[in-house]
Each structure stands twice: as structure tokens, then as C-alpha cells.
C-alpha positions as a Markdown table, in Angstrom:
| # | Residue | x | y | z |
|---|---|---|---|---|
| 1 | Met | 46.5 | -27.8 | -75.3 |
| 2 | Thr | 44.4 | -30.5 | -77.0 |
| 3 | Pro | 46.4 | -33.5 | -78.1 |
| 4 | Leu | 47.1 | -33.6 | -81.8 |
| 5 | Ser | 45.4 | -36.9 | -82.0 |
| 6 | Gln | 42.1 | -35.1 | -81.3 |
| 7 | Val | 42.5 | -32.4 | -83.8 |
| 8 | Glu | 44.1 | -34.0 | -86.9 |
| 9 | Pro | 42.3 | -35.8 | -89.6 |
| 10 | Thr | 42.7 | -39.6 | -89.2 |
| 11 | Gly | 45.9 | -40.9 | -90.7 |
| 12 | Thr | 47.5 | -37.4 | -91.1 |
| 13 | Ser | 50.6 | -36.8 | -89.1 |
| 14 | Pro | 52.1 | -33.4 | -88.2 |
| 15 | Val | 55.0 | -34.1 | -90.5 |
| 16 | Asp | 52.6 | -34.7 | -93.4 |
| 17 | Leu | 50.8 | -31.5 | -92.7 |
| 18 | Leu | 54.0 | -29.5 | -92.5 |
| 19 | Ala | 55.1 | -31.0 | -95.7 |
| 20 | Ala | 51.8 | -30.0 | -97.3 |
| 21 | Asn | 52.5 | -26.5 | -96.1 |
| 22 | Ala | 55.9 | -26.5 | -97.8 |
| 23 | Arg | 54.3 | -27.5 | -101.1 |
| 24 | Val | 52.0 | -24.5 | -100.9 |
| 25 | Ser | 54.6 | -22.0 | -99.6 |
| 26 | Asp | 53.8 | -19.7 | -102.5 |
| 27 | Asp | 50.1 | -19.7 | -101.7 |
| 28 | Arg | 48.9 | -16.4 | -100.3 |
| 29 | Gly | 46.5 | -18.2 | -98.0 |
| 30 | Leu | 46.7 | -18.1 | -94.2 |
| 31 | Ile | 47.8 | -21.7 | -93.4 |
| 32 | Asp | 48.8 | -22.6 | -89.8 |
| 33 | Ala | 51.4 | -25.2 | -88.7 |
| 34 | Phe | 48.7 | -27.9 | -88.7 |
| 35 | Gly | 47.6 | -27.4 | -92.3 |
| 36 | Arg | 44.4 | -25.5 | -91.5 |
| 37 | Arg | 43.5 | -22.6 | -93.8 |
| 38 | Ala | 42.0 | -19.5 | -92.2 |
| 39 | Gln | 39.1 | -18.2 | -94.3 |
| 40 | Asp | 36.6 | -16.9 | -91.8 |
| 41 | Leu | 37.2 | -13.6 | -90.0 |
| 42 | Arg | 35.1 | -12.4 | -87.1 |
| 43 | Ile | 35.4 | -8.7 | -86.5 |
| 44 | Ser | 34.0 | -7.3 | -83.2 |
| 45 | Leu | 32.7 | -3.8 | -83.6 |
| 46 | Thr | 32.3 | -3.0 | -79.9 |
| 47 | Asp | 32.5 | -4.7 | -76.5 |
| 48 | Lys | 29.3 | -2.9 | -75.4 |
| 49 | Cys | 26.0 | -4.8 | -75.2 |
| 50 | Ser | 22.4 | -3.8 | -74.8 |
| 51 | Leu | 21.5 | -6.9 | -72.8 |
| 52 | Arg | 23.0 | -8.3 | -69.6 |
| 53 | Cys | 22.7 | -12.1 | -70.1 |
| 54 | Ser | 23.3 | -13.8 | -66.8 |
| 55 | Tyr | 25.6 | -16.4 | -68.3 |
| 56 | Cys | 27.7 | -13.8 | -70.0 |
| 57 | Met | 28.2 | -10.7 | -67.7 |
| 58 | Pro | 27.1 | -9.2 | -64.4 |
| 59 | Ala | 23.9 | -7.1 | -64.1 |
| 60 | Glu | 25.9 | -3.8 | -63.9 |
| 61 | Gly | 27.8 | -4.6 | -67.1 |
| 62 | Leu | 31.5 | -4.4 | -67.5 |
| 63 | Asp | 34.2 | -1.7 | -67.9 |
| 64 | Trp | 33.8 | -0.8 | -71.6 |
| 65 | Leu | 36.6 | 0.1 | -73.9 |
| 66 | Ser | 37.3 | 3.8 | -74.3 |
| 67 | Lys | 36.5 | 5.2 | -77.7 |
| 68 | Asp | 40.2 | 5.8 | -78.6 |
| 69 | Lys | 41.0 | 2.1 | -78.1 |
| 70 | Val | 38.3 | 1.0 | -80.5 |
| 71 | Leu | 39.2 | 0.5 | -84.2 |
| 72 | Ser | 37.8 | 3.2 | -86.5 |
| 73 | Asp | 35.8 | 2.3 | -89.6 |
| 74 | Asp | 38.9 | 3.2 | -91.7 |
| 75 | Glu | 41.1 | 0.9 | -89.6 |
| 76 | Ile | 38.6 | -2.0 | -89.8 |
| 77 | Leu | 38.4 | -1.6 | -93.6 |
| 78 | Arg | 42.1 | -1.5 | -94.1 |
| 79 | Leu | 42.7 | -4.6 | -92.0 |
| 80 | Ala | 39.7 | -6.4 | -93.6 |
| 81 | Ser | 41.2 | -5.6 | -97.0 |
| 82 | Ile | 44.5 | -7.2 | -96.0 |
| 83 | Phe | 42.8 | -10.3 | -94.7 |
| 84 | Val | 40.7 | -10.7 | -97.8 |
| 85 | Gly | 43.9 | -10.4 | -99.8 |
| 86 | Leu | 45.3 | -13.3 | -97.7 |
| 87 | Gly | 42.4 | -15.6 | -98.6 |
| 88 | Val | 39.6 | -14.7 | -96.1 |
| 89 | Thr | 36.3 | -15.4 | -97.8 |
| 90 | Thr | 33.7 | -14.6 | -95.1 |
| 91 | Ile | 33.5 | -11.8 | -92.6 |
| 92 | Arg | 31.1 | -11.8 | -89.6 |
| 93 | Leu | 30.5 | -8.6 | -87.7 |
| 94 | Thr | 30.1 | -9.3 | -83.9 |
| 95 | Gly | 30.2 | -7.6 | -80.5 |
| 96 | Gly | 29.2 | -7.1 | -77.8 |
| 97 | Glu | 26.2 | -6.1 | -79.7 |
| 98 | Pro | 27.4 | -4.7 | -83.1 |
| 99 | Leu | 24.2 | -2.7 | -83.7 |
| 100 | Val | 25.0 | -0.4 | -80.8 |
| 101 | Arg | 27.8 | 1.0 | -82.8 |
| 102 | Ala | 26.8 | 4.0 | -85.0 |
| 103 | Gly | 27.0 | 3.7 | -88.8 |
| 104 | Val | 27.1 | -0.1 | -89.1 |
| 105 | Ala | 25.3 | 0.0 | -92.4 |
| 106 | Gly | 27.9 | 2.3 | -93.8 |
| 107 | Leu | 30.7 | 0.0 | -92.7 |
| 108 | Val | 28.9 | -2.9 | -94.3 |
| 109 | Arg | 28.6 | -1.0 | -97.6 |
| 110 | Arg | 32.4 | -0.3 | -97.6 |
| 111 | Leu | 33.2 | -4.0 | -96.7 |
| 112 | Ala | 31.0 | -5.1 | -99.6 |
| 113 | Thr | 33.3 | -3.3 | -102.1 |
| 114 | Leu | 36.3 | -5.4 | -101.2 |
| 115 | Gln | 37.6 | -7.7 | -103.9 |
| 116 | Pro | 37.1 | -10.5 | -104.1 |
| 117 | Arg | 33.9 | -9.7 | -102.2 |
| 118 | Pro | 33.6 | -11.6 | -99.0 |
| 119 | Gly | 30.4 | -13.1 | -97.7 |
| 120 | Leu | 29.1 | -10.6 | -95.0 |
| 121 | Ser | 27.1 | -11.7 | -91.9 |
| 122 | Leu | 26.3 | -10.2 | -88.5 |
| 123 | Thr | 25.6 | -11.7 | -85.1 |
| 124 | Thr | 23.1 | -9.7 | -83.1 |
| 125 | Asn | 20.7 | -9.8 | -80.2 |
| 126 | Ala | 18.2 | -8.1 | -82.6 |
| 127 | Leu | 17.0 | -5.4 | -80.3 |
| 128 | Ala | 17.7 | -2.8 | -83.0 |
| 129 | Leu | 17.3 | -5.1 | -86.0 |
| 130 | Ala | 13.7 | -4.1 | -86.9 |
| 131 | Asp | 14.8 | -0.6 | -87.5 |
| 132 | Lys | 18.0 | -1.5 | -89.3 |
| 133 | Ala | 17.4 | -4.7 | -91.3 |
| 134 | Leu | 16.5 | -3.0 | -94.6 |
| 135 | Asp | 19.4 | -0.6 | -94.5 |
| 136 | Leu | 21.8 | -3.4 | -93.7 |
| 137 | Ala | 20.5 | -5.5 | -96.6 |
| 138 | Ala | 20.7 | -2.6 | -99.0 |
| 139 | Ala | 24.3 | -2.0 | -97.9 |
| 140 | Gly | 25.3 | -5.5 | -98.8 |
| 141 | Leu | 24.8 | -7.6 | -95.7 |
| 142 | Asp | 24.0 | -11.2 | -96.7 |
| 143 | Arg | 22.6 | -12.7 | -93.5 |
| 144 | Val | 22.2 | -12.5 | -89.7 |
| 145 | Asn | 22.5 | -14.8 | -86.7 |
| 146 | Val | 20.2 | -13.8 | -83.9 |
| 147 | Ser | 20.8 | -14.8 | -80.3 |
| 148 | Leu | 17.6 | -15.9 | -78.6 |
| 149 | Asp | 17.4 | -18.4 | -75.7 |
| 150 | Thr | 13.7 | -18.5 | -74.9 |
| 151 | Leu | 10.3 | -17.7 | -76.2 |
| 152 | Asp | 8.9 | -17.1 | -72.7 |
| 153 | Arg | 8.8 | -13.4 | -71.8 |
| 154 | Gln | 9.5 | -14.0 | -68.1 |
| 155 | Lys | 12.4 | -16.3 | -68.7 |
| 156 | Phe | 13.8 | -13.8 | -71.3 |
| 157 | Leu | 13.7 | -11.1 | -68.6 |
| 158 | Glu | 15.4 | -13.4 | -66.1 |
| 159 | Leu | 18.1 | -14.5 | -68.6 |
| 160 | Thr | 18.8 | -11.1 | -70.1 |
| 161 | Arg | 17.7 | -8.7 | -67.3 |
| 162 | Arg | 15.7 | -6.8 | -70.0 |
| 163 | Asp | 12.0 | -7.0 | -71.0 |
| 164 | Arg | 12.7 | -6.9 | -74.7 |
| 165 | Leu | 11.5 | -10.2 | -76.2 |
| 166 | Ser | 9.0 | -8.5 | -78.5 |
| 167 | Asp | 11.8 | -6.4 | -80.0 |
| 168 | Val | 13.8 | -9.5 | -80.8 |
| 169 | Leu | 10.9 | -11.2 | -82.4 |
| 170 | Ala | 10.2 | -8.1 | -84.5 |
| 171 | Gly | 13.9 | -7.9 | -85.5 |
| 172 | Leu | 13.8 | -11.5 | -86.7 |
| 173 | Gln | 10.7 | -10.9 | -88.8 |
| 174 | Ala | 12.3 | -7.8 | -90.3 |
| 175 | Ala | 15.5 | -9.6 | -91.1 |
| 176 | Ser | 13.5 | -12.3 | -92.9 |
| 177 | Glu | 11.5 | -9.8 | -94.9 |
| 178 | Ala | 14.6 | -7.9 | -95.8 |
| 179 | Gly | 16.1 | -11.1 | -97.4 |
| 180 | Leu | 18.9 | -11.5 | -94.8 |
| 181 | Ser | 18.6 | -15.3 | -95.2 |
| 182 | Pro | 19.1 | -17.8 | -94.0 |
| 183 | Val | 18.1 | -16.3 | -90.7 |
| 184 | Lys | 19.9 | -18.3 | -88.0 |
| 185 | Val | 18.8 | -18.4 | -84.4 |
| 186 | Asn | 21.4 | -19.3 | -81.7 |
| 187 | Ala | 20.2 | -20.5 | -78.3 |
| 188 | Val | 22.3 | -21.3 | -75.2 |
| 189 | Leu | 20.5 | -23.7 | -73.0 |
| 190 | Met | 20.8 | -23.6 | -69.2 |
| 191 | Arg | 19.9 | -26.7 | -67.2 |
| 192 | Asp | 17.5 | -25.1 | -64.7 |
| 193 | Met | 16.1 | -22.5 | -67.0 |
| 194 | Asn | 15.3 | -23.4 | -70.6 |
| 195 | Leu | 16.6 | -26.9 | -71.4 |
| 196 | Arg | 13.0 | -28.2 | -71.6 |
| 197 | Glu | 12.1 | -25.5 | -74.1 |
| 198 | Ala | 14.5 | -26.9 | -76.8 |
| 199 | Pro | 11.7 | -28.8 | -78.7 |
| 200 | Gln | 9.4 | -25.7 | -78.6 |
| 201 | Leu | 12.2 | -23.5 | -79.9 |
| 202 | Leu | 12.9 | -25.9 | -82.8 |
| 203 | Gln | 9.2 | -26.2 | -83.7 |
| 204 | Trp | 8.9 | -22.4 | -83.6 |
| 205 | Ala | 12.0 | -21.9 | -85.8 |
| 206 | Leu | 10.8 | -24.5 | -88.4 |
| 207 | Glu | 7.4 | -22.9 | -88.6 |
| 208 | Ser | 8.9 | -19.4 | -88.8 |
| 209 | Gly | 11.4 | -20.2 | -91.5 |
| 210 | Tyr | 14.5 | -19.8 | -89.3 |
| 211 | Gln | 17.5 | -22.2 | -88.9 |
| 212 | Met | 17.7 | -23.1 | -85.2 |
| 213 | Arg | 21.1 | -23.8 | -83.6 |
| 214 | Phe | 21.8 | -24.8 | -80.0 |
| 215 | Ile | 25.2 | -23.8 | -78.5 |
| 216 | Glu | 26.9 | -25.4 | -75.6 |
| 217 | His | 27.6 | -22.8 | -72.8 |
| 218 | Met | 31.4 | -22.2 | -73.1 |
| 219 | Pro | 33.8 | -21.0 | -70.3 |
| 220 | Leu | 33.8 | -17.4 | -71.5 |
| 221 | Asp | 31.6 | -15.7 | -68.9 |
| 222 | Ala | 32.9 | -12.5 | -67.2 |
| 223 | Gln | 32.2 | -13.9 | -63.8 |
| 224 | His | 34.3 | -17.1 | -64.4 |
| 225 | Ala | 31.4 | -19.1 | -62.9 |
| 226 | Trp | 31.2 | -21.7 | -65.7 |
| 227 | Thr | 31.5 | -25.4 | -64.6 |
| 228 | Arg | 31.4 | -28.4 | -66.8 |
| 229 | Glu | 29.0 | -30.1 | -64.4 |
| 230 | Gln | 26.3 | -27.4 | -64.8 |
| 231 | Met | 26.7 | -27.1 | -68.6 |
| 232 | Val | 24.0 | -28.5 | -70.9 |
| 233 | Thr | 25.9 | -30.8 | -73.3 |
| 234 | Ala | 25.2 | -31.7 | -76.9 |
| 235 | Asp | 24.0 | -35.1 | -75.7 |
| 236 | Asp | 21.5 | -33.3 | -73.4 |
| 237 | Val | 20.3 | -31.2 | -76.3 |
| 238 | Gln | 19.9 | -34.2 | -78.6 |
| 239 | Ala | 18.0 | -36.1 | -76.0 |
| 240 | Ala | 15.6 | -33.2 | -75.5 |
| 241 | Leu | 15.0 | -32.8 | -79.2 |
| 242 | Thr | 14.7 | -36.5 | -80.1 |
| 243 | Ser | 12.0 | -36.9 | -77.4 |
| 244 | Val | 9.8 | -35.0 | -79.8 |
| 245 | Phe | 11.5 | -35.0 | -83.2 |
| 246 | Thr | 13.2 | -37.6 | -85.4 |
| 247 | Leu | 16.6 | -36.4 | -86.4 |
| 248 | Arg | 19.1 | -37.7 | -89.0 |
| 249 | Pro | 22.8 | -36.7 | -88.5 |
| 250 | Ile | 24.4 | -34.9 | -91.4 |
| 251 | Gly | 27.6 | -33.7 | -89.9 |
| 252 | His | 29.6 | -30.5 | -90.3 |
| 253 | Leu | 28.9 | -28.7 | -93.5 |
| 254 | Asp | 31.6 | -26.5 | -95.2 |
| 255 | His | 33.7 | -26.0 | -92.0 |
| 256 | Ala | 30.6 | -24.7 | -90.1 |
| 257 | Pro | 30.9 | -25.1 | -86.4 |
| 258 | Ala | 27.5 | -26.6 | -86.1 |
| 259 | Glu | 26.9 | -30.3 | -86.4 |
| 260 | Ser | 23.8 | -30.5 | -88.6 |
| 261 | Phe | 20.8 | -32.8 | -88.3 |
| 262 | Glu | 17.9 | -33.2 | -90.8 |
| 263 | Val | 14.6 | -33.0 | -89.0 |
| 264 | Leu | 12.5 | -35.9 | -90.5 |
| 265 | Asp | 9.3 | -35.5 | -88.6 |
| 266 | Gly | 7.8 | -33.8 | -85.6 |
| 267 | Pro | 4.9 | -31.6 | -84.4 |
| 268 | Gly | 3.5 | -29.0 | -86.7 |
| 269 | Gln | 5.2 | -30.6 | -89.7 |
| 270 | Ser | 2.6 | -29.3 | -92.1 |
| 271 | His | 3.5 | -25.7 | -91.1 |
| 272 | Trp | 7.2 | -26.0 | -91.4 |
| 273 | Arg | 8.7 | -23.3 | -93.6 |
| 274 | Thr | 12.4 | -24.2 | -93.5 |
| 275 | Asp | 13.6 | -26.1 | -96.5 |
| 276 | Pro | 15.4 | -28.4 | -95.9 |
| 277 | Pro | 14.3 | -28.7 | -92.3 |
| 278 | Arg | 17.5 | -28.8 | -90.2 |
| 279 | Val | 18.8 | -28.1 | -86.7 |
| 280 | Gly | 22.4 | -27.5 | -85.6 |
| 281 | Ile | 24.3 | -28.1 | -82.4 |
| 282 | Ile | 27.5 | -26.3 | -81.7 |
| 283 | Ala | 29.4 | -28.5 | -79.2 |
| 284 | Ser | 32.6 | -26.6 | -78.7 |
| 285 | Val | 33.2 | -28.2 | -75.3 |
| 286 | Thr | 32.2 | -31.9 | -75.6 |
| 287 | Arg | 32.6 | -32.4 | -79.4 |
| 288 | Pro | 35.5 | -30.0 | -80.3 |
| 289 | Phe | 36.0 | -29.3 | -84.0 |
| 290 | Cys | 39.4 | -27.7 | -83.7 |
| 291 | Arg | 41.0 | -29.8 | -86.4 |
| 292 | Asp | 38.7 | -28.1 | -89.0 |
| 293 | Cys | 38.7 | -24.6 | -87.5 |
| 294 | Asp | 39.1 | -21.9 | -90.2 |
| 295 | Arg | 38.3 | -18.9 | -88.0 |
| 296 | Leu | 40.2 | -15.9 | -86.8 |
| 297 | Arg | 38.9 | -13.1 | -84.5 |
| 298 | Leu | 39.7 | -9.4 | -84.5 |
| 299 | Thr | 38.6 | -7.7 | -81.3 |
| 300 | Ala | 37.1 | -4.2 | -81.1 |
| 301 | Asp | 40.5 | -2.9 | -79.9 |
| 302 | Gly | 42.4 | -4.5 | -82.8 |
| 303 | Gln | 43.8 | -7.6 | -81.2 |
| 304 | Leu | 44.0 | -10.7 | -83.5 |
| 305 | Arg | 43.0 | -13.9 | -81.7 |
| 306 | Thr | 43.6 | -17.2 | -83.6 |
| 307 | Cys | 41.6 | -19.2 | -81.1 |
| 308 | Leu | 38.5 | -18.2 | -79.1 |
| 309 | Phe | 40.1 | -19.6 | -75.9 |
| 310 | Ala | 43.6 | -18.2 | -76.5 |
| 311 | His | 45.6 | -16.4 | -73.9 |
| 312 | Gln | 47.8 | -14.8 | -76.5 |
| 313 | Glu | 46.8 | -11.9 | -78.8 |
| 314 | Thr | 48.6 | -10.1 | -81.6 |
| 315 | Asp | 48.2 | -6.3 | -81.4 |
| 316 | Leu | 47.3 | -5.2 | -84.9 |
| 317 | Arg | 46.1 | -1.8 | -83.7 |
| 318 | Ala | 49.5 | -0.8 | -82.4 |
| 319 | Ala | 51.2 | -1.8 | -85.6 |
| 320 | Leu | 48.5 | 0.0 | -87.7 |
| 321 | Arg | 48.8 | 3.2 | -85.8 |
| 322 | Ala | 52.6 | 3.1 | -85.8 |
| 323 | Gly | 52.5 | 3.4 | -89.5 |
| 324 | Ser | 53.1 | -0.2 | -90.6 |
| 325 | Thr | 52.8 | -0.9 | -94.3 |
| 326 | Asp | 50.3 | -3.5 | -95.7 |
| 327 | Thr | 53.3 | -5.8 | -96.3 |
| 328 | Glu | 54.4 | -5.5 | -92.7 |
| 329 | Leu | 50.9 | -6.1 | -91.4 |
| 330 | Glu | 50.6 | -9.2 | -93.7 |
| 331 | Arg | 53.8 | -10.5 | -92.1 |
| 332 | Ile | 52.5 | -10.0 | -88.6 |
| 333 | Ile | 49.2 | -11.7 | -89.4 |
| 334 | Arg | 51.0 | -14.7 | -91.1 |
| 335 | Glu | 53.2 | -15.2 | -88.1 |
| 336 | Ala | 50.2 | -15.1 | -85.7 |
| 337 | Val | 48.3 | -17.6 | -87.8 |
| 338 | Arg | 51.4 | -19.8 | -88.0 |
| 339 | Ala | 51.4 | -20.0 | -84.2 |
| 340 | Lys | 47.7 | -20.9 | -83.9 |
| 341 | Pro | 47.4 | -23.7 | -81.3 |
| 342 | Ser | 46.3 | -27.2 | -82.2 |
| 343 | Gly | 43.1 | -26.9 | -80.1 |
| 344 | His | 41.4 | -25.1 | -77.3 |
| 345 | Gly | 42.4 | -27.6 | -74.6 |
| 346 | Ile | 39.2 | -27.3 | -72.5 |
| 347 | Ala | 39.6 | -31.0 | -71.6 |
| 348 | Ala | 43.1 | -30.5 | -70.3 |
| 349 | Pro | 43.4 | -30.6 | -66.5 |
| 350 | Asp | 45.4 | -27.3 | -66.5 |
| 351 | Phe | 42.9 | -25.5 | -68.7 |
| 352 | Arg | 42.5 | -21.9 | -67.7 |
| 353 | Gln | 39.6 | -19.7 | -68.9 |
| 354 | Pro | 40.7 | -16.6 | -71.0 |
| 355 | Asp | 40.8 | -13.3 | -69.1 |
| 356 | Arg | 38.5 | -11.7 | -71.7 |
| 357 | Pro | 34.8 | -12.7 | -71.7 |
| 358 | Met | 33.0 | -13.5 | -74.9 |
| 359 | Ser | 31.5 | -9.9 | -75.1 |
| 360 | Ala | 35.1 | -8.5 | -75.3 |
| 361 | Ile | 36.4 | -11.1 | -77.7 |
| 362 | Gly | 33.6 | -11.2 | -80.3 |
| 363 | Gly | 31.7 | -14.3 | -81.2 |
């Protein structure tokens, strides 16, 4: 577990935080033992994916969840309603690849009726986005995050084991035209594959009107092959970008996981369409932001995870299907959030990677 000194605001002790909790004991918000308020819920719709990214899963895929284990739309809506009642203000739909699940637009439409209405976003590989962007926007989806690691067709094939780059680019354009903005593009850089492409990706995003974000490769691969030595760090990304662009640090905005930088100048500047021109780096490993974490995750099979790297889960599906009332489910959720760890502990010598890979947890 990460030491508290690494996850608390400077000058704030655990005693002070717990005292603050006591002062807001009548607040319906989800506040953990370290004073963090959970407001962002990631709901995984499926563990299945239409790509086979080499840093995420083996070429043959994984043993997918059976249909009876996956939450139904009604179950997702009920749990989401409870979370919104407990102070969740944003919901992101994830996977696997969420768009391989049938009827996503219908689920979005139902989620958009929750009161108070949460912000609704979706993380996707965009293979099916060109066909679904308009329906998703009409249903109430606010924006999308698209995973894209390279603009080179051959590298895309090597990384994803699918020759589908043109579909991703078409999906991005459709999302932009449908008003699902800001359209954010997430890239994971691999040292021997696409690190040198970072400036090109940023220039393309600026000229296309997308917000580019680079994400450190995290120890969440199904193969458990991740090593810190091979990982491209935030420093590596900054070095690659600043060799071409001038960046000004802005910091983390509104509890966002990305550290933001204003892009002051660089190639193709007269053609930039993003306003303001920014780039983000999500450095979960080397620059952890655990002390400001406001996220919870609900897996496709109804397990509540309070930390992406947790080894403990709370089974909301079992409670739901056993007939628990909303009040009982609220109590279970509060207890789980109260026990949220101080940090992910990746730097600890005894760190152990979660058994579930990212595709089964939900991003």
C-alpha cells in the first residue's frame, strides 16, 4: 500500500481527514477514510473486445464471462441510480469494448434520465463508432474517449492483431461530427514500437480537433508480462514531445487523471483545431494521483472495485439478485468505499498485480 505521505494533501493528517468525515457524517456523498469523495463511476458493459492488443491480452483472447454472469440493463440502471443518489456525477461506460454489447444506445438513453443527470461518456476502440455515433449522441451520450496507439497501418496491425485502422479513424470523425466532444484520444506508448511516434500523434490530434492523452502502460495485462524497466514513463513521453513542441505544465484539472500541458508552439500550428491546444499524460505508475482519486469501478459481472489495482471486490450482483433493497445496497456500497485503500502501492516491493486484466476490470 502506498504510504499516506504520498497520497495526502500536504499538511493534512489522517486524523484531520477523519475529523472532516465526522463533520459531514450527514452528507449522502461517498467519502472514504482518507477524505476522498467518489464522484466518478466507471461501468464495464462487457469483458469482450474486438481487438487483441498485444500489451493487453493474448492473440486467442480470454475466457469471456457467460451471459448469465453479466449485469442486465435493468440491473445496471438500478445500481447507477443508487450511485447517482449517493453523489456520483459522472458515469463512463467501458469494457472490454462496450460497443460489442447490443443496445448500448438504449442503455445510454435510460441513464440520461437519472436525476440529477450524470455526465455520460464512453471509452471505445471505435471500430463500431462510425455506425453508432449519431444514435449514441441522440440517446444522450456527452463524449467519447477513443483508444488509438499509432497512425501507421502496419504498426496498428502488429499492436492490435487486426487490420482496422481505417475503421478507427472513421469512428473518430463520426464522433466529432455527432458532437460527442471533446473527443479524447488515448495512446499507450511501447518503447520498441511507437514511442517515436508521439509527436506525430500529437500534431495529428491538434490538426484534427481531438484532445491527445498519453497513458503509461500499467501492470494490468492478462499475460502478467509487464515490467517497470520496459515501460515508457511520463518523463519519456515529455522528452519525446518537447523535442518538437513547447509545452507549459497546467496540472490536473477537476480531478482528471491526466496531467495537462498547454501546447505553446510546434509544427503545423496554423492548422491546429483544438482550442485551447493541450495534451495530457496519465502517469498512474510514476506520478500517482491516488490522493485525489474520485473513481469507482463496476465490472461487467457486478463487482465493485474501489481501486483499479485492488485485490478485493464487493459483489453487488449477488446482493442485487438476492433481493436486497436500495437501502441495503447503499449500505454495502458505503462500506466498500469506506475501505478504499490509500493508494495502489505499485512502488511497494511486495506489489502484486491484480488477477483480473484491464479488459475484465473496465477502464
